[in-house]
MILUMVO-636468 format. One record per residue: residue in one letter; y, z, x negated of N, C-alpha, C, O, CB in turn. Coordinates in steps of 0.001 Angstrom, whole numbers. Each point is the difference from the previous one (the first is absolute). Glycine has a CB too. Layout:
BEGIN
{"a" {Y Z X} {Y Z X} {Y Z X} {Y Z X} {Y Z X}}
...
//
This chain:
BEGIN
{"m" {-19398 22353 -20680} {-772 627 -1053} {-632 -1081 -857} {-649 -907 522} {208 2932 917}}
{"r" {620 -1940 -2708} {-585 -963 -928} {-1360 496 -464} {-225 1202 -140} {2516 -1937 -605}}
{"v" {-3199 -218 508} {-1322 306 -526} {95 -21 -1522} {536 -956 -560} {-1711 -39 2605}}
{"p" {672 2019 -2729} {71 -24 -1468} {-792 -1180 -551} {-1105 -295 455} {1363 2799 -500}}
{"e" {326 -3167 -937} {-639 -1202 -535} {-1019 306 -1099} {-655 -913 -503} {2726 -334 1065}}
{"q" {-2210 2504 -935} {-1003 368 -996} {-1057 852 659} {301 905 778} {1394 -1010 -2630}}
{"l" {-2930 -195 1532} {-1140 726 534} {-499 940 -1082} {-326 -443 -1101} {-301 -1467 2657}}
{"n" {562 3193 -1262} {-420 977 -998} {-1511 177 24} {-525 916 633} {2730 252 -420}}
{"l" {-2888 -2055 -910} {-1454 69 -109} {-369 752 -1270} {767 11 -962} {-1028 -2184 2234}}
{"p" {-914 2805 -1280} {-429 618 -1249} {-239 -1084 -1045} {-363 -1127 337} {-677 3061 921}}
{"a" {1239 -1597 -2492} {-208 -959 -1087} {-1466 -396 -70} {-889 842 131} {2818 144 -1411}}
{"a" {-2174 -2270 1073} {-1378 -478 -144} {-558 475 -1340} {715 57 -1000} {-225 -2088 2446}}
{"k" {-1751 2363 -1448} {-630 477 -1227} {-198 -1152 -969} {-419 -1095 376} {-727 2928 898}}
{"e" {1452 -1560 -2502} {-164 -998 -1039} {-1481 -346 -134} {-856 884 34} {2913 -34 -1244}}
{"g" {-2348 -2121 1060} {-1380 -436 -166} {-685 -299 1325} {-1182 -341 15} {1088 1685 -2083}}
{"v" {813 -1224 3183} {-577 -320 1312} {844 -1141 576} {925 231 778} {-1788 2184 -377}}
{"p" {529 -3657 -799} {844 -1146 333} {225 -200 1498} {1106 -351 410} {-1935 -684 -2476}}
{"y" {-194 1252 2886} {198 -266 1425} {1013 976 600} {734 -367 918} {-3086 -516 -764}}
{"l" {2403 2116 -656} {1004 953 487} {1396 -408 -458} {964 126 755} {-2684 1709 -787}}
{"q" {1830 -2314 -1182} {1302 -452 -497} {492 -1193 823} {1180 -86 340} {-1762 900 -2666}}
{"q" {-340 -1737 2643} {372 -1171 800} {372 415 1419} {948 -537 574} {-2472 -902 -1962}}
{"l" {783 2395 1963} {278 480 1345} {1380 653 81} {775 -281 914} {-3232 617 -556}}
{"v" {2749 523 -1306} {1302 667 -29} {1117 -1033 -129} {1019 108 681} {-2067 1941 -1717}}
{"a" {871 -3047 175} {1018 -1036 -186} {209 -800 1278} {1142 -262 379} {-1743 125 -2802}}
{"k" {-476 -255 3093} {117 -795 1224} {615 814 1141} {839 -510 743} {-2831 -834 -1464}}
{"l" {1580 2604 860} {576 846 1048} {1492 245 -233} {794 -13 941} {-3030 1105 -640}}
{"t" {2603 -871 -1548} {1404 231 -327} {847 -1225 339} {1082 134 572} {-1776 1446 -2397}}
{"t" {209 -2770 1478} {719 -1233 290} {80 -249 1500} {1061 -346 519} {-1810 -587 -2711}}
{"a" {-374 1109 2892} {-21 -220 1451} {959 956 705} {736 -405 899} {-3124 -373 -1051}}
{"w" {2377 2031 -253} {874 989 626} {1470 -368 -217} {803 72 931} {-2563 1702 -1277}}
{"a" {2107 -2163 -870} {1394 -358 -298} {453 -1177 862} {1123 -2 505} {-1413 832 -2865}}
{"n" {-581 -1832 2533} {347 -1161 826} {171 392 1465} {949 -437 652} {-2196 -1041 -2244}}
{"m" {335 2300 2113} {110 438 1399} {1236 857 212} {696 -159 1003} {-3184 82 -795}}
{"a" {2772 977 -1128} {1174 864 129} {1275 -829 -9} {916 274 775} {-2157 1596 -1896}}
{"a" {1317 -2871 261} {1187 -857 -62} {207 -727 1324} {1132 -110 473} {-1464 -181 -2947}}
{"q" {-759 -214 3085} {144 -717 1268} {364 953 1133} {858 -332 818} {-2515 -1370 -1612}}
{"v" {1034 2871 865} {322 970 1046} {1466 424 -118} {704 79 1007} {-3104 733 -980}}
{"n" {2857 -541 -1238} {1393 398 -202} {956 -1119 388} {1029 253 627} {-1752 1270 -2469}}
{"a" {393 -2762 1474} {857 -1136 349} {29 -207 1508} {1053 -310 559} {-1567 -764 -2768}}
{"t" {-628 1241 2877} {-64 -148 1454} {858 1057 682} {739 -305 936} {-3051 -655 -1127}}
{"s" {2214 2205 -279} {773 1074 635} {1498 -174 -221} {805 528 767} {-2748 1003 -1082}}
{"e" {2319 -2263 -722} {1413 -252 -280} {485 -1304 638} {1176 -347 -112} {-1428 1608 -2033}}
{"g" {-648 -1980 2810} {381 -1208 723} {181 -1243 -845} {658 -942 443} {399 2435 1121}}
{"t" {-1610 -1534 -2754} {174 -1178 -852} {-1031 -1081 319} {-1104 297 456} {2037 1178 -2249}}
{"i" {-564 -2713 1549} {-913 -1123 222} {-1232 139 -893} {-1099 -381 403} {3045 -1105 219}}
{"y" {-1775 2024 -1825} {-1125 182 -922} {-1131 792 661} {-1177 -246 -266} {2776 170 -1676}}
{"g" {-1237 1016 2794} {-1006 833 648} {-662 -672 1189} {-1054 450 450} {2334 1504 -1198}}
{"a" {-687 -3018 1265} {-553 -667 1177} {-1100 -965 -410} {195 -866 -853} {2007 1088 2036}}
{"t" {-3348 -57 -566} {-1109 -914 -297} {-22 -1161 977} {-836 -896 -117} {-483 2800 -817}}
{"n" {2230 -1897 1894} {18 -1066 1000} {1345 -719 56} {391 -490 1059} {-2070 1775 251}}
{"a" {2379 -1353 -2416} {1277 -710 -30} {-258 -1474 -304} {-724 -335 -937} {1948 2434 186}}
{"l" {-621 -2972 1555} {-156 -1444 -167} {1376 -659 87} {967 623 437} {-3312 -552 552}}
{"a" {2425 -1332 -1407} {1250 -743 71} {143 -738 1336} {1051 -582 271} {-1110 331 -2764}}
{"a" {-979 268 3323} {30 -641 1322} {-1026 694 890} {-863 733 -482} {1594 -2972 -509}}
{"a" {-626 2002 2281} {-965 589 937} {-1411 -494 -351} {-155 -1128 -466} {1930 1256 2302}}
{"p" {-2789 691 -1620} {-1373 -404 -319} {-434 -1252 774} {352 -184 1165} {-878 2583 -1639}}
{"t" {-241 -3243 -202} {-541 -1208 635} {-1523 30 16} {-631 -902 551} {2647 -387 -1296}}
{"t" {-2605 2309 151} {-1448 140 -12} {-359 1457 265} {863 876 -45} {-1100 -2814 -1570}}
{"g" {-1007 2188 1884} {-483 1360 169} {69 480 1440} {745 -541 817} {-31 987 -3130}}
{"d" {-1496 567 2605} {-59 591 1324} {1011 1132 86} {-18 910 -828} {-2416 -1535 1061}}
{"h" {3315 579 761} {1041 1009 131} {39 545 1420} {-345 -692 958} {1670 -432 -2763}}
{"q" {-902 2365 1921} {81 668 1288} {1454 138 430} {906 24 -833} {-3036 1215 342}}
{"r" {2340 -1149 1789} {1341 205 538} {577 1291 -588} {-651 1044 19} {48 -2275 2133}}
{"g" {1821 1149 -2671} {650 1159 -596} {-24 -10 -1526} {744 755 -625} {-1371 505 2650}}
{"d" {-217 -2102 -2643} {-20 -84 -1462} {1371 -457 -497} {653 -841 619} {-3141 323 -612}}
{"i" {2908 1090 -1136} {1291 -353 -594} {-220 -405 -1452} {-765 633 -728} {1995 958 2277}}
{"v" {-545 -2661 -1958} {-17 -470 -1378} {1441 9 -495} {891 -536 658} {-2977 -907 -284}}
{"r" {2311 2055 -1535} {1356 35 -572} {324 -1319 -684} {-893 -691 -490} {710 3176 171}}
{"n" {1455 -2827 289} {481 -1215 -661} {254 296 -1472} {843 832 -335} {195 -1663 2489}}
{"s" {-1768 152 -3028} {163 224 -1438} {1124 -843 -597} {323 148 -1179} {-2746 393 1055}}
{"a" {3023 -1425 928} {1075 -864 -502} {1158 -44 1001} {330 -1075 501} {-2020 -313 -1772}}
{"p" {2315 2533 1573} {1078 -3 987} {1253 -718 -519} {304 13 -1193} {-1209 2138 2105}}
{"a" {1607 -2768 21} {1261 -674 -327} {872 52 1245} {-506 54 1120} {-601 -1598 -2842}}
{"e" {2419 1527 1521} {923 -5 1129} {26 -1409 599} {205 -984 -711} {1204 2847 -328}}
{"l" {-1618 -1944 2348} {-66 -1281 703} {1010 -2 1141} {625 1022 283} {-3070 -1289 -888}}
{"g" {2604 -871 1254} {890 -99 1161} {1380 -492 -377} {264 -373 -1143} {-1530 2204 2209}}
{"t" {2152 -1823 -59} {1374 -471 -196} {958 1181 -11} {-338 1094 452} {-220 -3282 663}}
{"a" {1749 1954 -1634} {1001 1070 -100} {194 686 1341} {159 -652 1032} {986 -590 -2876}}
{"g" {-1161 2550 1815} {158 792 1204} {-1319 383 658} {-44 893 846} {2201 -2020 -531}}
{"s" {-3227 451 -706} {-1313 332 580} {-1107 -135 -1047} {-1086 -502 290} {1889 -276 1971}}
{"k" {-512 1228 -3469} {-1006 -84 -1066} {-1019 1135 148} {300 1068 532} {1395 -2144 -2080}}
{"y" {-2892 809 1065} {-1098 955 115} {-950 -139 -1183} {73 -967 -758} {117 902 3264}}
{"v" {-1069 1031 -2655} {-1066 -27 -997} {-1315 183 749} {-116 879 854} {1630 53 -2709}}
{"v" {-2501 -1761 1536} {-1339 174 566} {-695 1043 -879} {-312 -265 -1161} {189 -2159 2093}}
{"i" {-116 3613 -369} {-606 1076 -783} {-1527 -27 69} {-683 725 -724} {2723 650 1141}}
{"g" {-2557 -2226 467} {-1454 -125 114} {-371 -712 1278} {843 -622 648} {-1143 2707 -1975}}
{"w" {-982 -1991 1691} {-519 -635 1198} {-935 972 708} {-675 805 -642} {880 -3102 -409}}
{"q" {-240 2216 2387} {-900 852 774} {-873 -877 886} {470 -959 613} {1200 2866 -644}}
{"c" {-2944 -1558 82} {-958 -725 823} {158 470 1447} {-95 1194 284} {-1529 -1448 -2241}}
{"v" {1866 -697 2876} {189 345 1412} {-1189 -418 859} {-77 366 1173} {2534 -599 -1502}}
{"a" {-3378 -526 -244} {-1222 -379 705} {-1116 -109 -1029} {109 -757 -964} {1189 -480 2780}}
{"a" {-2371 1995 -1610} {-1114 22 -950} {-629 -1387 -130} {31 -802 933} {-465 3215 -364}}
{"g" {-132 -2675 -1736} {-681 -1271 -208} {-148 -326 -1466} {253 823 -879} {636 -1607 3040}}
{"t" {-1311 -457 -2397} {-167 -489 -1359} {904 -1205 -165} {-445 -1099 330} {-1950 1945 -474}}
{"p" {3591 -742 -323} {609 1143 -650} {762 930 935} {558 992 -469} {-411 -2397 -1519}}
{"g" {-98 1133 3276} {819 793 911} {1343 -672 204} {297 -1017 -627} {-1448 3118 -112}}
{"t" {1963 -1530 1621} {1341 -520 257} {1005 964 -627} {13 1193 305} {-754 -2334 1865}}
{"w" {1577 602 -3048} {926 828 -781} {1444 -304 374} {358 -1156 225} {-2014 1235 -2105}}
{"v" {2483 957 1946} {1443 -153 217} {741 659 -1161} {-493 939 -624} {192 -971 3155}}
{"q" {1497 -486 -2803} {809 561 -1080} {563 1358 392} {364 224 1155} {211 -2537 -1917}}
{"l" {-509 3209 -204} {710 1261 149} {1326 -199 -717} {41 -42 -1230} {-2192 1476 1363}}
{"r" {3225 -1555 616} {1308 -312 -583} {884 1234 -19} {-87 877 859} {-110 -3241 -60}}
{"c" {1053 2397 -1815} {979 1065 -138} {1360 -655 -213} {193 -728 -974} {-1917 2355 7}}
{"l" {2667 -1372 1872} {1341 -569 -139} {708 614 -1208} {-138 1190 -280} {260 -1571 2777}}
{"t" {634 -455 -3204} {689 499 -1198} {1463 341 260} {620 713 -790} {-2168 -2080 -580}}
{"g" {2105 863 2472} {1414 253 283} {922 -1015 -666} {1222 113 97} {-1771 2295 119}}
{"n" {-13 -3371 -873} {802 -1044 -667} {149 -1223 870} {642 -970 -404} {-1419 1797 -1796}}
//
């Protein structure tokens, strides 16, 4: 289910600047949130707020946390190539212990 990207607010009254500004800010905020929710539900990197090009090296993480790979590439040798689709934390800590989540490509 997609979230509508337009928010149907009542029109701000002319001559009431703070209401006009409020309506404008709410409309913009809603459109941005709807775009991210829709992208997340469709599985796009744009929707992921935790996509990185490498496993985290800073921050506090818990066992089971997953970070998506924002720069996937086919790796390995012929007959056993794979793509790192992300990393999963297997031991909590700062930054925790991370392992690659690999997907074989069949190449």
